[in-house]
C-alpha angles and dihedrals in degrees: 000000000000089000089055090052090052091051092050095045096083090049090050092050091051092048093045093051111099118246088253086113085091088069096055128222098300116099111217141170087273088075089062099044101087110101143061116302138190107211118215137184123230092277094052096257116146112251095176147292131282127199113194122185132182121234144161092052092303095313094105141041125198121203125197113195128196113182123207085238091059097258113143122201143168131203128192115201118192130183131207127166092349093306124111133213126195130199115191126190128172143181091259088065097254114147120181134177114200137176121223133216127186114243124179093331091312131089134238121200121195131185146148128246112203117215134168091248094050141297123294119210117215127201120184118184125192120195127183112223099204096185091056100033088233136121121226119211124194118183116189134174136200127203095183102061095274099307092117131017133206126199111247099174133001121181147154118228111215123184109261105227102184 
């Protein structure tokens, strides 16, 4: 009987391990995103609110965005083999698919938006500011193939403690 327990122990450990294996061994800002956030600009003005929940056993995150300007958006983040993918959709009709790469504990998502007048490259970087307990997001775009970049959205995510 004890021998049977020893044989079943590795199977139990595999089954008891959370599905976070899809994220890989690298800890990133994505591990800190689940929660309720007040999103501020650089002057402390409220840009909106973000609700981020974990799903699929830790292999996915879902963001629901409500901007102070009335814009609504949703993002689905999925992880597989330590790589992330993001799909963003909002009430203005913007839909983006981006691929994510860990960088210095943060994450950078890049993707292409095809339009009749030319492609737009998007780059969204998330950085965890440990000392402040905040997350910094910088969304940039390029209309010239990545030679120059313009800031589209810059914000600081602060835990919403209401």
